[in-house]
Structure formats: C-alpha cells, structure tokens
C-alpha positions in Angstrom: -3.6 8.2 1.9 -0.6 10.6 2.5 2.4 7.8 1.8 6.1 9.0 3.2 8.7 7.3 1.0 12.3 7.0 2.5 15.0 6.3 -0.2 15.3 7.4 -3.9 16.9 3.9 -5.7 15.0 1.8 -7.7 12.2 0.2 -4.9 11.0 3.8 -4.4 10.2 4.7 -7.7 8.5 1.7 -8.7 6.5 1.9 -5.3 6.3 5.3 -5.2 4.8 5.5 -9.2 2.1 3.1 -8.1 1.0 5.0 -5.3 1.1 8.1 -7.2 -1.0 6.5 -10.2 -3.6 5.3 -7.8 -4.1 8.9 -6.1 -2.4 9.2 -2.9 -0.6 11.8 -1.6 3.4 10.2 -1.8 6.3 12.9 -0.5 9.9 11.7 -1.2 12.4 11.6 1.4 16.5 11.4 0.7 19.5 12.0 2.2 20.9 13.4 -1.3 18.3 16.7 -2.0 19.0 16.4 -5.5 17.6 12.7 -6.3 15.0 13.2 -3.9 13.9 16.3 -6.0 14.7 14.0 -9.4 12.2 11.4 -8.2 9.4 13.3 -7.1 9.0 15.2 -10.5 9.7 11.8 -12.4 6.7 10.4 -10.9 4.6 13.3 -9.9 5.4 13.0 -6.1 3.5 15.8 -3.8 6.8 17.1 -2.6 10.2 16.3 -1.6 12.6 16.8 1.2 15.2 14.6 3.7 14.2 11.5 5.0 12.6 13.3 8.0 10.2 15.4 5.7 8.5 12.5 4.4 8.4 10.0 7.8 6.9 13.5 9.4 4.5 13.4 6.1 3.2 10.4 5.7 0.6 8.0 7.7 2.3 5.2 6.1 5.9 5.4 5.9 7.8 3.2 3.0 11.2 2.2 4.2 13.3 1.8 0.6 16.7 1.3 1.6 19.5 -1.2 2.0 19.5 -3.1 5.0 22.7 -2.2 6.1 21.4 1.3 6.8 17.9 1.1 7.4 18.1 0.4 11.1 20.6 3.5 11.9 17.9 5.8 9.5 14.8 4.7 11.7 16.7 5.1 15.0 16.9 8.6 14.0 13.3 9.1 13.2 12.1 7.3 16.4 9.4 10.3 17.5 8.8 11.1 14.0 7.4 7.1 13.1 5.6 7.0 16.3 2.4 5.5 15.7 3.1 5.6 11.8 2.9 2.5 10.1 6.8 2.0 8.8 6.9 -0.5 5.6 10.0 -2.4 5.1 10.8 -4.1 1.5 14.3 -4.1 2.6 16.6 -7.6 1.9 19.3 -8.8 3.9 21.2 -10.5 1.2 24.4 -10.4 1.2 27.4 -12.1 -1.4 26.7 -15.5 -2.0 23.0 -14.9 -1.4 24.0 -15.4 2.0 21.4 -13.9 4.5 23.4 -11.5 6.6 20.5 -12.1 9.3 20.7 -15.8 10.2 21.4 -16.1 14.2 19.7 -12.8 15.0 17.0 -10.8 14.7 15.5 -10.6 10.7 15.9 -6.9 8.9 12.0 -6.1 10.0 12.8 -7.0 13.6 15.8 -5.0 13.4 13.3 -2.0 12.7 11.1 -2.5 15.2 14.3 -2.3 17.8 15.1 0.6 16.6 11.8 2.2 16.7 9.7 0.7 19.2 6.7 3.1 18.7 6.4 2.3 14.5 4.0 0.1 13.4 6.4 -2.0 11.4 4.4 -4.1 8.4 7.3 -6.4 6.0 5.8 -6.6 2.2 7.4 -6.0 -1.0 10.4 -7.5 -0.7 10.6 -11.1 -2.6 11.0 -9.9 -6.3 13.1 -7.8 -8.2 12.3 -3.6 -8.5 11.6 -4.5 -12.3 8.4 -6.9 -11.2 7.5 -4.0 -9.1 7.6 -1.2 -12.2 4.7 -4.1 -14.4 1.6 -2.2 -14.1 -0.2 -4.7 -13.0 2.2 -7.5 -11.9 0.0 -10.1 -13.6 1.0 -13.4 -14.7 -0.7 -16.2 -16.7 -3.7 -14.8 -16.0 -3.2 -14.7 -12.5 -2.3 -11.2 -10.4 1.3 -11.6 -8.0 0.8 -12.5 -4.4 2.5 -10.4 -2.0 3.4 -12.2 1.5 2.9 -9.2 4.3 3.8 -9.5 7.7 2.6 -7.9 10.8 1.5 -7.8 14.4 -0.8 -4.8 14.1 -4.3 -6.0 12.0 -4.9 -1.7 11.5 -1.5 -1.4 9.8 -1.5 -5.0 8.0 -5.4 -3.4 6.6 -3.2 -0.1 5.2 -0.5 -2.4 3.6 -2.8 -4.6 2.2 -4.9 -1.9 0.4 -1.7 -0.5 -1.1 -0.8 -4.4 -2.1 -3.9 -4.3 -4.0 -3.0 -0.8 -5.5 0.1 -2.2 -7.0 -2.1 -4.7 -9.1 -1.1 -6.9 -6.4 -3.1 -9.6 -4.1 -2.1 -9.6 -0.2 -1.3 -12.8 1.2 -1.2 -13.3 4.9 2.1 -14.3 6.1 1.3 -14.5 10.0 3.1 -12.3 12.7 6.1 -10.2 11.9 8.0 -13.4 14.1 7.5 -14.7 10.2 9.1 -11.9 8.9 12.6 -13.5 9.3 11.5 -17.0 7.2 10.0 -14.6 4.5 13.4 -12.9 4.4 15.4 -15.6 4.1 12.9 -17.3 1.4 14.1 -14.2 -0.6 17.6 -14.8 0.0 16.9 -18.4 -1.4 15.0 -17.7 -4.3 17.6 -14.7 -5.4 20.1 -17.6 -5.0 17.4 -19.5 -7.8 16.6 -17.1 -9.8 20.1 -15.0 -10.1 22.3 -17.7 -8.9 21.3 -20.9 -11.0 18.6 -19.1 -13.4 16.1 -21.3 -12.2 12.5 -21.1 -12.5 11.5 -21.1 -8.9 8.3 -21.1 -8.9 8.3 -24.4 -10.4 9.9 -25.6 -6.7 6.2 -25.6 -4.7 2.7 -27.6 -6.3 -0.4 -25.6 -6.6 -2.1 -25.9 -3.4 -4.6 -28.6 -4.4 -1.6 -30.8 -4.4 0.4 -29.2 -1.9 -0.1 -33.3 -0.1 0.1 -35.2 -3.0 -2.4 -36.2 -5.8 -6.0 -36.7 -4.7 
C-alpha cells in the first residue's frame, strides 16, 4: 500500500515505522525538509518531501500534526486529497485537558469541511505515542483495540488493515458523526491518566458484565 504521512513528530514516527515494517511504501511529508528527511531515514521510508508530496503519493494519508493546524494544512491540499483515505489521529485537547472542539464540529469533521473530497477516518487517537511504538501493543495477552470511525466502508476497510499492521484489533466505533465522542473520550482518558494518575481501564466492566452480574 502507498501511504503518505503528513507530519514529522512522534505519531508520524511510531505509526510510520510499523507500516514500513509491514511492507508498505511510506513517504514522509513535513513543513521542515530536514526533519522529514531525518524521519524518513530513521524508519526506512521510501521517500520524503513536503506535505503535498505525501498527499499526492499516498492512497492513504495519515495526518499526524497538531489539531490546531490540521484543517489549514488539509484545506491547502484539497485537490491532492480528493478520493484518498485521510486518517486523523489528532486530539483537540487544551490546557486543563479541556476539549477544544466542545460545542462545535469535532476535529475529524473539520477535516471533511476543509477537504470535502477526502475519505476521512478517525483512528489512533486514544493512546500516547509510546504505546504505538510497542511491537505489538499487547497487554495481559490481549491486543489493544483501536476504535475507528468513518462513513466510507471502503476507507474503513483500509484503515482496519493498517490497525492490524500495528498489531492491534480494529474496533467499529460508528460513523464520522461519532468521531466527536471518540475525541471527547480521549480528553477524559488523558485527564485521568496524566492529570490524576488513575487506571482509566478500570472504569468499564468487561462486556459480559456490562449490565451487571448474571
């Protein structure tokens, strides 16, 4: 698969490295040419260039940039992203672990407005980049489940395969209208993990006990 990665930070590094190991052709695109070249060399990517380079290369494009700049970057790449699967892994979380998009469109929905022709899928936003560096992310013998939201079934199929390439299990979380809930969940979990030092996994019972003891 041809994958363009827009961004040169930790998420681009962690996920891009998995996909290179899985045998995909990955091109890194960044606003800083030196950082894009360094990341491409570090993970063994097929090439590097600008964000447009990555967008035009990939059948799938990972947008791995801060939420605050994501929509502006995508808006400038509208034609390049037309028809492509655009994976949004961003979190709109601000000071005090507040959800920056509260009361308005979620981060993923803002991308569909910025590039109407892109096939946007929300995924990979719930965990720290250190978790994505694990090979694979397995805990107590159970692979990490990755919620995936989107409206295009073909795009969802592609992203499910990329989730499996990271060593995780895709989890159907609904259409793109539910991506905002996924982003709000990230704000809650980050606040519990980082702000309170709590084991957020303990707040939900196993499925068999979701309605109480049988």
